[in-house]
C-alpha positions as semicolon CSV with decimal commas, in nm:
position;residue;x (nm);y (nm);z (nm)
1;X;0,000;0,000;0,000
2;X;0,122;0,345;-0,085
3;X;0,156;0,528;0,246
4;X;0,117;0,859;0,069
5;X;-0,246;0,772;-0,012
6;X;-0,324;0,736;0,357
7;X;-0,193;1,075;0,458
8;X;-0,477;1,286;0,309
9;X;-0,740;1,063;0,475
10;X;-0,564;1,087;0,810
11;X;-0,543;1,462;0,773
12;X;-0,913;1,484;0,686
13;X;-1,006;1,270;0,987
14;X;-0,790;1,484;1,211
15;X;-0,947;1,803;1,076
16;X;-1,297;1,661;1,121
17;X;-1,221;1,573;1,483
18;X;-1,078;1,919;1,544
19;X;-1,381;2,090;1,387
20;X;-1,618;1,872;1,589
21;X;-1,437;1,969;1,908
22;X;-1,455;2,338;1,813
23;X;-1,827;2,301;1,742
24;X;-1,897;2,138;2,079
25;X;-1,692;2,398;2,267
26;X;-1,874;2,677;2,081
27;X;-2,213;2,530;2,173
28;X;-2,111;2,510;2,538
29;X;-1,987;2,870;2,537
30;X;-2,307;2,992;2,371
31;X;-2,514;2,803;2,625
32;X;-2,300;2,942;2,908
33;X;-2,356;3,297;2,786
34;X;-2,728;3,229;2,759
35;X;-2,742;3,099;3,115
36;X;-2,551;3,401;3,249
37;X;-2,777;3,636;3,050
38;X;-3,100;3,475;3,169
39;X;-2,995;3,432;3,531
40;X;-3,164;3,672;3,765
41;X;-3,494;3,674;3,584
42;X;-3,791;3,688;3,822
43;X;-3,968;3,368;3,917
44;X;-4,288;3,289;3,738
45;X;-4,601;3,427;3,900
46;X;-4,761;3,084;3,890
47;X;-4,960;3,062;4,213
48;X;-5,117;2,725;4,139
49;X;-4,792;2,532;4,111
50;X;-4,558;2,504;4,411
51;X;-4,185;2,553;4,361
52;X;-3,955;2,281;4,491
53;X;-3,697;2,448;4,713
54;X;-3,356;2,345;4,843
55;X;-3,242;2,522;5,160
56;X;-2,872;2,494;5,245
57;X;-2,795;2,538;5,612
58;X;-2,466;2,640;5,766
59;X;-2,390;2,619;6,133
60;X;-2,438;2,858;6,422
61;X;-2,515;3,207;6,297
62;X;-2,573;3,095;5,938
63;X;-2,852;2,862;6,043
64;X;-3,008;3,121;6,272
65;X;-3,015;3,377;5,991
66;X;-3,159;3,128;5,743
67;X;-3,436;3,023;5,981
68;X;-3,524;3,389;6,032
69;X;-3,553;3,426;5,655
70;X;-3,770;3,116;5,631
71;X;-4,006;3,264;5,888
72;X;-4,130;3,510;5,622
73;X;-4,115;3,266;5,329
74;X;-4,438;3,189;5,144
75;X;-4,462;2,832;5,268
76;X;-4,748;2,733;5,037
77;X;-4,554;2,840;4,730
78;X;-4,205;2,716;4,813
79;X;-4,262;2,346;4,865
80;X;-4,167;2,071;4,893
81;X;-3,872;2,196;5,094
82;X;-3,546;2,004;5,123
83;X;-3,289;2,095;5,386
84;X;-2,920;2,010;5,348
85;X;-2,650;2,058;5,611
86;X;-2,291;1,944;5,651
87;X;-2,241;1,586;5,770
88;X;-2,061;1,709;6,082
89;X;-2,334;1,961;6,171
90;X;-2,556;1,797;6,433
91;X;-2,774;2,096;6,519
92;X;-2,892;2,269;6,200
93;X;-3,119;1,994;6,071
94;X;-3,272;1,952;6,416
95;X;-3,363;2,322;6,418
96;X;-3,507;2,292;6,067
97;X;-3,717;1,994;6,179
98;X;-3,849;2,198;6,471
99;X;-3,946;2,473;6,225
100;X;-4,129;2,229;5,999
101;X;-4,303;2,069;6,298
102;X;-4,422;2,411;6,409
103;X;-4,569;2,468;6,063
104;X;-4,758;2,140;6,088
105;X;-4,891;2,238;6,430
106;X;-4,997;2,577;6,293
107;X;-5,196;2,412;6,014
108;X;-5,364;2,181;6,263
109;X;-5,469;2,476;6,477
110;X;-5,607;2,664;6,177
111;X;-5,828;2,399;6,019
112;X;-5,806;2,093;6,242
113;X;-5,703;1,867;5,955
114;X;-5,399;1,653;5,919
115;X;-5,112;1,828;5,739
116;X;-5,050;1,549;5,491
117;X;-4,876;1,782;5,246
118;X;-4,579;1,837;5,476
119;X;-4,317;1,668;5,261
120;X;-4,002;1,835;5,391
121;X;-3,691;1,620;5,379
122;X;-3,363;1,655;5,564
123;X;-3,026;1,543;5,427
124;X;-2,656;1,578;5,494
125;X;-2,363;1,639;5,262
126;X;-1,990;1,587;5,305
127;X;-1,791;1,903;5,368
128;X;-1,549;2,022;5,102
129;X;-1,307;2,137;5,371
130;X;-1,318;2,122;5,746
131;X;-1,196;2,413;5,958
132;X;-0,816;2,388;5,984
133;X;-0,789;2,121;5,714
134;X;-0,487;2,152;5,483
135;X;-0,552;2,264;5,126
136;X;-0,374;1,958;4,988
137;X;-0,604;1,708;5,157
138;X;-0,905;1,927;5,083
139;X;-0,865;1,849;4,711
140;X;-0,979;1,493;4,776
141;X;-1,259;1,590;5,013
142;X;-1,380;1,851;4,762
143;X;-1,409;1,583;4,492
144;X;-1,607;1,366;4,732
145;X;-1,833;1,660;4,818
146;X;-1,893;1,730;4,448
147;X;-1,988;1,368;4,383
148;X;-2,222;1,375;4,682
149;X;-2,368;1,707;4,565
150;X;-2,431;1,557;4,220
151;X;-2,627;1,270;4,377
152;X;-2,829;1,508;4,594
153;X;-2,912;1,739;4,304
154;X;-3,029;1,447;4,092
155;X;-3,247;1,332;4,382
156;X;-3,391;1,670;4,481
157;X;-3,405;1,851;4,143
158;X;-3,496;2,187;4,304
159;X;-3,632;2,484;4,115
160;X;-3,499;2,726;4,378
161;X;-3,188;2,712;4,596
162;X;-3,159;2,934;4,905
163;X;-2,821;2,976;5,075
164;X;-2,651;3,232;5,294
165;X;-2,283;3,167;5,336
166;X;-2,167;2,822;5,439
167;X;-1,902;2,656;5,223
168;X;-2,141;2,362;5,200
169;X;-2,338;2,554;4,938
170;X;-2,055;2,575;4,683
171;X;-2,060;2,212;4,556
172;X;-2,439;2,215;4,535
173;X;-2,450;2,550;4,355
174;X;-2,172;2,439;4,119
175;X;-2,367;2,127;4,023
176;X;-2,686;2,332;3,983
177;X;-2,504;2,575;3,754
178;X;-2,362;2,286;3,550
179;X;-2,713;2,144;3,514
180;X;-2,826;2,482;3,379
181;X;-2,551;2,492;3,119
182;X;-2,619;2,134;3,010
183;X;-2,994;2,196;2,997
184;X;-3,071;1,928;3,256
185;X;-3,247;2,141;3,517
186;X;-3,287;2,514;3,575
187;X;-3,244;2,595;3,944
188;X;-3,254;2,961;4,044
189;X;-2,987;3,031;4,306
190;X;-3,056;3,303;4,562
191;X;-2,775;3,392;4,797
192;X;-2,820;3,615;5,103
193;X;-2,492;3,739;5,247
194;X;-2,460;3,730;5,623
195;X;-2,527;4,049;5,814
196;X;-2,182;4,007;5,968
197;X;-2,029;4,089;5,629
198;X;-2,007;4,467;5,616
199;X;-1,721;4,548;5,375
200;X;-1,634;4,224;5,197
201;X;-1,825;3,923;5,077
202;X;-1,758;3,588;5,236
203;X;-1,558;3,339;5,031
204;X;-1,877;3,157;4,931
205;X;-2,044;3,481;4,830
206;X;-1,738;3,596;4,639
207;X;-1,720;3,271;4,441
208;X;-2,088;3,282;4,352
209;X;-2,057;3,649;4,257
210;X;-1,738;3,630;4,052
211;X;-1,834;3,308;3,873
212;X;-2,189;3,442;3,816
213;X;-2,345;3,128;3,956
214;X;-2,597;3,311;4,177
215;X;-2,906;3,441;4,001
216;X;-2,942;3,707;4,268
217;X;-2,705;3,794;4,550
218;X;-2,845;4,002;4,835
219;X;-2,639;4,210;5,079
220;X;-2,747;4,385;5,396
221;X;-2,501;4,675;5,401
222;X;-2,476;4,957;5,142
223;X;-2,095;4,942;5,139
224;X;-2,111;4,589;5,007
225;X;-2,342;4,690;4,725
226;X;-2,108;4,974;4,633
227;X;-1,815;4,735;4,613
228;X;-2,010;4,465;4,429
229;X;-2,249;4,650;4,194
230;X;-2,436;4,339;4,077
231;X;-2,539;4,262;4,435
232;X;-2,882;4,375;4,554
233;X;-2,896;4,584;4,869
234;X;-3,201;4,492;5,079
235;X;-3,115;4,644;5,415
236;X;-3,113;4,450;5,739
237;X;-3,326;4,137;5,719
238;X;-3,283;4,030;6,082
């Protein structure tokens, strides 16, 4: 066989592979730009259809702030609700369960019927990095957290994600954003920065802001909004 005859075919195959790769990358970039452009649009005014909601809890002050926010949430619209906390957090989910139990009791007092539509679920996720953990070992734990977040997002498939600072939210928000780009599921991410952050965003908030993963990012101090113009200043929520 004349080897020279094979060269043009090999070159054509190589060019076709290269063009296919360019085409796929272009599609992904176009989809990414579309997602970034459409993020932040208001939720549909549908009152007849509840919106499945994922609530990511931190620990200590983060959980307290989130529960205060949930106190004014339209419970009938944002349901079913799924709560996720770090695997090493033993208190946050208990507090969320107490909140949900109080909602059930409130419904019972109002109409005397059994609250059979209370479908809240409570789950845990591995931490990407524990406090004081070295950055080298955190690479492995971050991969585990991402895999766990992928499984949770496939299971929950939320339309709305609420978070307010804990590092636990980053893997879940990253998977949610990836699902948007791939057209698997559109989850609107709403991030409320802690009231303790006066001049700078937390690391979680900064990542969601810089990478444009959050649909809307709310801050409670005007200085933060001045420094991060795409953030929405809402005043003190607590």
